[in-house]
Each structure stands twice: as structure tokens, then as C-alpha cells.
KOLKETI-256264 format. One line per 3 residues: their letters; for each residue z, x, y of C-alpha. Coordinates in nm, 2 decimals, padded with zeros to 4 digits. Example, Ala and Ser with C-alpha at 12.3 -4.5 7.8 and 13.67 -1.06 7.14 Angstrom:
% KOLKETI-256264
AS> 00.78 01.23 -00.45  00.71 01.37 -00.11
//
This chain:
% KOLKETI-256264
MTS> 00.58 -01.95 03.74  00.62 -02.02 04.11  00.66 -01.65 04.18
LTP> 00.30 -01.61 04.07  00.16 -01.86 04.32  00.05 -01.61 04.58
LFN> -00.17 -01.44 04.32  -00.38 -01.75 04.28  -00.40 -01.88 04.63
STT> -00.76 -01.95 04.74  -00.91 -01.91 05.08  -00.94 -02.29 05.12
SDT> -00.71 -02.58 05.06  -00.84 -02.89 04.89  -00.77 -03.10 04.59
HQD> -01.02 -02.91 04.37  -00.86 -02.58 04.46  -00.51 -02.72 04.39
AMH> -00.62 -02.84 04.05  -00.78 -02.50 03.97  -00.47 -02.32 04.09
QSL> -00.25 -02.53 03.87  -00.48 -02.48 03.57  -00.45 -02.10 03.61
LNI> -00.08 -02.12 03.62  -00.07 -02.33 03.31  -00.29 -02.08 03.12
WSK> -00.08 -01.80 03.25  00.23 -01.97 03.11  00.07 -02.02 02.77
IEK> -00.03 -01.65 02.76  00.33 -01.55 02.82  00.45 -01.78 02.55
KQK> 00.20 -01.64 02.30  00.29 -01.28 02.39  00.65 -01.35 02.32
RNQ> 00.55 -01.52 01.99  00.35 -01.21 01.89  00.63 -00.98 01.99
KFL> 00.88 -01.19 01.79  00.66 -01.17 01.48  00.63 -00.79 01.51
HNK> 01.01 -00.76 01.56  01.08 -00.98 01.26  00.83 -00.79 01.04
EKT> 00.99 -00.45 01.12  01.34 -00.60 01.07  01.24 -00.73 00.73
FAE> 01.08 -00.40 00.63  01.39 -00.20 00.75  01.61 -00.42 00.53
FKV> 01.37 -00.38 00.24  01.39 00.00 00.26  01.76 -00.01 00.24
KVL> 01.81 -00.27 -00.03  01.50 -00.27 -00.24  01.30 00.05 -00.21
PLE> 01.53 00.28 -00.41  01.52 00.02 -00.70  01.14 00.00 -00.67
QQH> 01.11 00.38 -00.71  01.36 00.39 -00.99  01.17 00.11 -01.18
AKQ> 00.84 00.29 -01.12  00.98 00.62 -01.26  01.11 00.44 -01.57
TAD> 00.77 00.27 -01.62  00.62 00.62 -01.63  00.88 00.72 -01.89
LIE> 00.79 00.41 -02.09  00.42 00.50 -02.08  00.49 00.85 -02.21
FLI> 00.71 00.70 -02.48  00.43 00.46 -02.59  00.17 00.73 -02.59
SFI> 00.36 00.91 -02.87  00.27 00.62 -03.11  -00.11 00.62 -03.05
TRK> -00.19 00.86 -03.33  00.04 00.69 -03.59  -00.20 00.59 -03.87
SLS> 00.02 00.32 -04.01  -00.04 00.09 -03.71  -00.28 -00.19 -03.78
DYQ> -00.59 -00.24 -03.56  -00.43 -00.53 -03.38  -00.11 -00.34 -03.32
REE> -00.29 -00.03 -03.19  -00.50 -00.25 -02.96  -00.18 -00.41 -02.83
LLD> -00.03 -00.06 -02.78  -00.33 00.06 -02.58  -00.34 -00.26 -02.37
WIA> 00.03 -00.21 -02.30  -00.03 00.15 -02.18  -00.34 00.06 -01.98
SSL> -00.17 -00.23 -01.80  00.13 -00.02 -01.72  -00.08 00.26 -01.58
MYL> -00.27 00.01 -01.37  00.06 -00.12 -01.24  00.17 00.22 -01.13
RSH> -00.17 00.30 -00.97  -00.13 00.00 -00.75  00.24 00.07 -00.68
PFL> 00.29 00.12 -00.30  00.62 00.30 -00.34  00.54 00.54 -00.62
DGV> 00.72 00.87 -00.58  00.73 01.18 -00.80  00.51 01.05 -01.08
DLD> 00.20 01.24 -01.19  -00.03 00.96 -01.30  -00.32 01.20 -01.38
ALQ> -00.10 01.39 -01.62  00.00 01.06 -01.79  -00.37 00.96 -01.82
NKC> -00.46 01.30 -01.96  -00.18 01.26 -02.23  -00.32 00.92 -02.32
DEA> -00.68 01.05 -02.34  -00.57 01.35 -02.56  -00.39 01.12 -02.80
LAE> -00.70 00.90 -02.83  -00.92 01.20 -02.89  -00.68 01.32 -03.16
LTQ> -00.69 00.98 -03.32  -01.07 00.97 -03.32  -01.10 01.31 -03.48
SEQ> -00.85 01.21 -03.76  -01.05 00.89 -03.84  -01.38 01.02 -03.97
SNI> -01.49 00.67 -04.03  -01.78 00.60 -04.26  -01.95 00.29 -04.12
DPH> -02.14 00.07 -04.36  -02.50 00.01 -04.25  -02.46 -00.36 -04.33
EIE> -02.17 -00.37 -04.09  -02.39 -00.22 -03.82  -02.65 -00.49 -03.88
RVR> -02.39 -00.76 -03.88  -02.26 -00.66 -03.54  -02.62 -00.62 -03.40
HSI> -02.70 -00.97 -03.52  -02.39 -01.11 -03.36  -02.47 -00.94 -03.03
EIM> -02.83 -01.08 -03.04  -02.70 -01.43 -03.09  -02.43 -01.41 -02.83
FAG> -02.64 -01.25 -02.56  -02.97 -01.42 -02.64  -03.13 -01.08 -02.72
KMQ> -03.06 -00.94 -02.37  -02.82 -00.67 -02.49  -02.99 -00.40 -02.70
LTD> -02.77 -00.13 -02.85  -02.86 00.17 -03.05  -02.69 00.24 -03.39
DEI> -02.47 00.50 -03.23  -02.36 00.26 -02.96  -02.27 -00.01 -03.22
IAL> -02.08 00.25 -03.43  -01.88 00.35 -03.11  -01.82 -00.02 -03.05
IED> -01.69 -00.08 -03.40  -01.45 00.21 -03.36  -01.35 00.11 -03.00
PSL> -01.40 -00.27 -02.94  -01.29 -00.23 -02.57  -01.64 -00.07 -02.51
IDD> -01.79 -00.42 -02.51  -01.69 -00.46 -02.15  -01.88 -00.15 -02.05
YIE> -02.19 -00.26 -02.24  -02.18 -00.60 -02.08  -02.15 -00.44 -01.74
QTQ> -02.45 -00.21 -01.81  -02.66 -00.50 -01.93  -02.57 -00.72 -01.64
KGL> -02.65 -00.44 -01.40  -03.00 -00.40 -01.55  -03.06 -00.77 -01.53
DEE> -02.95 -00.78 -01.16  -03.18 -00.49 -01.08  -03.47 -00.67 -01.26
QQS> -03.39 -00.99 -01.06  -03.38 -00.80 -00.73  -03.71 -00.64 -00.81
GHK> -03.86 -00.98 -00.88  -03.73 -01.11 -00.55  -03.90 -00.83 -00.35
SQQ> -04.23 -00.91 -00.51  -04.22 -01.28 -00.42  -04.47 -01.42 -00.17
HDP> -04.37 -01.45 00.19  -04.22 -01.79 00.28  -04.35 -01.93 00.61
FDD> -04.02 -02.12 00.65  -03.85 -01.78 00.72  -04.08 -01.73 01.02
KFR> -04.02 -02.07 01.15  -03.64 -02.02 01.12  -03.66 -01.68 01.29
EQA> -03.87 -01.82 01.57  -03.62 -02.10 01.63  -03.33 -01.85 01.63
EED> -03.51 -01.62 01.88  -03.58 -01.92 02.10  -03.22 -02.02 02.10
FRH> -03.12 -01.67 02.18  -03.37 -01.66 02.48  -03.22 -01.98 02.60
HAP> -02.86 -01.87 02.59  -02.90 -01.50 02.67  -02.96 -01.56 03.05
QQD> -02.63 -01.76 03.07  -02.44 -01.48 02.89  -02.60 -01.21 03.10
DRQ> -02.51 -01.40 03.42  -02.15 -01.44 03.30  -02.13 -01.07 03.21
KDL> -02.27 -00.97 03.55  -02.00 -01.19 03.72  -01.73 -01.02 03.52
EKL> -01.87 -00.67 03.59  -01.88 -00.76 03.96  -01.52 -00.89 03.94
FKG> -01.38 -00.57 03.80  -01.61 -00.32 03.98  -01.65 -00.46 04.33
GQL> -01.42 -00.75 04.37  -01.05 -00.80 04.45  -00.95 -00.72 04.09
NKI> -01.10 -00.37 04.15  -00.89 -00.33 04.46  -00.58 -00.43 04.27
YKR> -00.67 -00.18 04.00  -00.71 00.10 04.26  -00.37 00.02 04.42
LAS> -00.20 00.02 04.08  -00.37 00.34 03.98  -00.25 00.51 04.30
LLH> 00.10 00.39 04.24  00.13 00.45 03.87  -00.06 00.77 03.83
PDK> 00.16 01.02 03.64  00.04 01.33 03.82  00.22 01.21 04.13
ELD> 00.55 01.19 03.95  00.79 01.49 03.93  01.06 01.34 03.72
LVK> 00.97 01.40 03.36  01.11 01.08 03.22  00.93 00.87 03.49
KAQ> 00.62 01.07 03.44  00.61 00.98 03.07  00.67 00.61 03.16
KNV> 00.39 00.62 03.41  00.16 00.78 03.16  00.21 00.48 02.93
LMQ> 00.16 00.24 03.22  -00.16 00.42 03.33  -00.30 00.39 02.98
TLS> -00.22 00.02 02.97  -00.39 -00.02 03.31  -00.70 00.17 03.21
EAR> -00.73 -00.03 02.89  -00.69 -00.36 03.09  -00.98 -00.26 03.31
KNK> -01.20 -00.15 03.02  -01.13 -00.47 02.82  -01.16 -00.69 03.14
DAF> -00.80 -00.81 03.07  -00.72 -00.99 03.39  -00.39 -01.11 03.27
TLL> -00.25 -00.76 03.21  -00.39 -00.63 03.54  -00.23 -00.91 03.74
QLY> 00.09 -00.88 03.54  00.12 -00.52 03.63  00.04 -00.60 04.00
HTY> 00.30 -00.88 03.99  00.56 -00.64 03.84  00.50 -00.33 04.05
IND> 00.36 -00.45 04.38  00.33 -00.83 04.44  00.31 -00.81 04.82
GEF> 00.10 -01.13 04.85  -00.19 -00.94 05.00  -00.46 -01.08 04.78
SFD> -00.60 -01.43 04.75  -00.90 -01.54 04.56  -01.22 -01.74 04.64
TNT> -01.36 -02.02 04.42  -01.59 -01.79 04.22  -01.32 -01.55 04.15
LNS> -01.08 -01.83 04.04  -01.35 -01.96 03.80  -01.40 -01.62 03.65
MQT> -01.03 -01.57 03.63  -00.99 -01.89 03.43  -01.26 -01.77 03.18
LLR> -01.08 -01.44 03.14  -00.74 -01.59 03.10  -00.87 -01.83 02.83
AKL> -01.02 -01.54 02.65  -00.68 -01.37 02.66  -00.53 -01.68 02.49
HHL> -00.79 -01.66 02.21  -00.73 -01.28 02.18  -00.36 -01.33 02.13
DDE> -00.42 -01.58 01.85  -00.66 -01.33 01.69  -00.41 -01.06 01.73
LHA> -00.14 -01.25 01.55  -00.38 -01.35 01.27  -00.48 -00.98 01.23
AKS> -00.11 -00.87 01.23  -00.03 -01.12 00.95  -00.34 -01.03 00.75
NND> -00.29 -00.65 00.75  -00.25 -00.47 00.42  -00.01 -00.20 00.55
IST> 00.32 -00.17 00.36  00.54 -00.34 00.62  00.31 -00.65 00.64
IVW> 00.29 -00.67 00.26  00.67 -00.67 00.24  00.69 -00.93 00.52
RKF> 00.44 -01.16 00.33  00.64 -01.13 00.01  01.00 -01.17 00.14
SER> 01.00 -01.33 00.49  01.09 -01.69 00.52  01.17 -01.93 00.81
SNK> 01.54 -01.84 00.80  01.74 -01.53 00.74  01.92 -01.70 00.45
LTE> 01.60 -01.77 00.26  01.47 -01.42 00.33  01.79 -01.28 00.18
QNF> 01.75 -01.50 -00.12  01.41 -01.36 -00.18  01.55 -01.01 -00.17
TTH> 01.83 -01.10 -00.41  01.58 -01.26 -00.66  01.35 -00.96 -00.65
ISA> 01.64 -00.71 -00.69  01.76 -00.91 -01.00  01.41 -00.91 -01.15
LKR> 01.38 -00.53 -01.10  01.72 -00.47 -01.26  01.64 -00.70 -01.55
EYR> 01.30 -00.53 -01.62  01.47 -00.19 -01.59  01.72 -00.29 -01.86
EQQ> 01.44 -00.43 -02.08  01.24 -00.11 -02.06  01.54 00.10 -02.13
NIM> 01.62 -00.11 -02.44  01.26 -00.07 -02.57  01.28 00.30 -02.56
QQN> 01.63 00.32 -02.71  01.58 00.06 -02.99  01.22 00.14 -03.11
KTV> 01.22 00.52 -03.17  01.08 00.49 -03.52  00.73 00.39 -03.62
AKM> 00.86 00.10 -03.83  01.05 -00.06 -03.54  00.76 00.00 -03.30
KKL> 00.52 -00.17 -03.55  00.75 -00.47 -03.56  00.77 -00.48 -03.18
LQE> 00.39 -00.45 -03.14  00.34 -00.73 -03.40  00.57 -00.95 -03.21
RVD> 00.37 -00.89 -02.89  00.05 -00.96 -03.08  00.18 -01.29 -03.21
QNC> 00.30 -01.39 -02.87  -00.05 -01.33 -02.73  -00.22 -01.53 -03.00
GWI> -00.10 -01.87 -02.91  -00.45 -02.01 -02.85  -00.56 -02.37 -02.93
DDM> -00.86 -02.48 -03.14  -01.10 -02.53 -02.85  -01.02 -02.19 -02.70
PID> -01.32 -01.96 -02.66  -01.38 -01.69 -02.93  -01.23 -01.35 -02.84
LMD> -01.53 -01.11 -02.83  -01.31 -00.84 -02.96  -01.27 -01.03 -03.29
LFR> -01.63 -00.98 -03.37  -01.59 -00.60 -03.39  -01.27 -00.57 -03.59
//
């Protein structure tokens, strides 16, 4: 850091100036460390993603394609009349969850999900047409009575809606959502008609008073920063760098491209009042010791450099919180060591291969209705392992 000393020299020499000078150097050192930390994270993230694309991505796409084949295989059993209600419901849930999995799959390639959904809808329509069900009026009243008790009279359904619910119990979710939406709208309408609360005025007045108290300080600080970058020594540094780095003055095409990038960086530094980047460019490309800063400038510089520290922390947090593909892969697989990261890859690859074999076996071993009925019943039994105090399944009321 000693090479940066000329940048922070003040026009006077006393204990206070020396302390300020040392403080700026310390902040500068912290910024450089955090920049390296952020760059290391980005490097590791891209390295992990590159490894994922080689080792895992082909298997992910293969597995997704086979899941689509499994869905198409399952759809062929929807219209089979010998399935019990429980078995058919399990079949439809299986198809729906598999479709949902594919819709959220980030590496899906070559699969027409809309076509799969259309096949499923067509099969359901065919099933409905073939089941010209004759609903007993007493059954309608039984279901209506159950709904009134369960929802305290807040859910009102017509006879047609109840018949549709008996034929397709999954509609209960839609009816619950519609009822809740109506209640929410009614509640919001009631809130709007409530009398004005004087406490709101008192709270708002206090907030406005706090703002009036702090705003002048913020305005003064903003003016200081504007002055620093528009009329002070940082502005002079900016002009010298712009003159040196401007791409229009460069004939060599390679250097011209490099200077174009540097000029963009310089412009963004001035726009964002990024003193660190501005001085870093000056230190790298000029650094002739021409500039020294007075006390006011040093104070403002300290504020700017501390802001840079916080910005770098925010930058890292944002980079880790992104939902782009490479960051999602990093969050799933990356560990504190290469060995642990490799273990995560190996575990995931094994799981993909195992699921691939299981889906393959399902399609090969359950081609007849009898075998599919047995498989679906096994899945039903596995999902019915509730205990005595478990809540009642709403679907049971409409079977």
C-alpha cells in the first residue's frame, strides 16, 4: 500500500492528517481484499458450472426426456374404466407432479410440454364423456351439508358445481380459492370504509419532521460529493484519465478495444461517484504524484471509500442470491473444498441414473392394465400411512 501514499497526501502535516491518511490506506486495503474475494467467488461459480455442463447436464436432459416418455405412458391409462377412484386419482396426481417437475426443469431440451398437456386433457375429456354419471340428489345434498359445516356456510355452490366436484374432487382447491378471494375482497372493501385514524396523521407528521431534520444533512453531503467530482481534484483526475484512455486517439485496433472498455469503466466510476475505481485507474495509468488532497477532500474520500466497502458486500450477496442457472448450480453443488464439491456431483449423478432405471422399469414392467392397477394401488397404500390424529383429507368427502 505504500505506493498509494502520494494519492492521499494532504496539504498540511499534523497528527490528525496522518491518522486520516492511515485510515484511508486501511480502507483501501480492505476494498482490494473484498474485490479479490468477489472475483474469486465469480471464478469458482463459473468453474463449478463448467464442470456441471460436462458431467451432469447430459444426464439431466436425458432424465427429463425419459420423464416426458413416462408421462405419455401414464396418460394411456387415464381412460381405463377398470381403475378404481383412488387408483385413477393417484395416476392423475402422478402425471400432474411429473408435468410440474418438467415445467420447472432448467435444462429441458426437445420436449413439447404443451403437447403432453393436451394429450392429458384429451384423455380426461374422453373419460368424462364415457362416464355419463347419474348423480343421486341425496348425494348432492350430503356434499352440500358437508361443505356448509366445514366452511361455516361461507362456501355456497350450485347443484352443477357440486356435481362437478363429485365427478372431479380436485376442483375443491379451485372452489376454496374462489371463496377466499371473495372474502378477501369483502374484507378489503370493509377496510376502505373504516373511519380515519388520527394516529396515522401523528405518525406521518413525525416521519415528515424526521425527514426535514435529516434532509439538510443529506443534501449538504450530496453537494459536497457533487463538488468533489465536478469541480475538485477528482474531476481533474477524471479529465486526465479521459484524455489518456479515450479510444478515439488510438490507432491500434486491439488497444482501441481495450481503451473502449477502460473508458466505460471510467465513465461509470464518475457517474456512480466511485472514488476507488477512479483513483485505482489513476494509480495504474498515471500515478505521477501531482495531486494531493486537502482535509475536506480527505473526509469526503473516506465516506466514498466506506460506501465502496458496503457496495462490495452487497455485490457478493446479490451474486450469491441470483436465480440464474450458474448460480443455482453453484448453490446446489459447491462446497468449501473441491473434494466435497466432487462428492456432490457424484451423488447427484448416481441419483439421476437410479431414477432413470426406475422409470425405465416402470414402463417395461407395467404395460398391461392389471399390472398398472397393482402399481397404482401400491402407491396409494404408501401414501395412506396417516395416524389417528391426522386431519381429514378433504377429497375423502367427495368420493
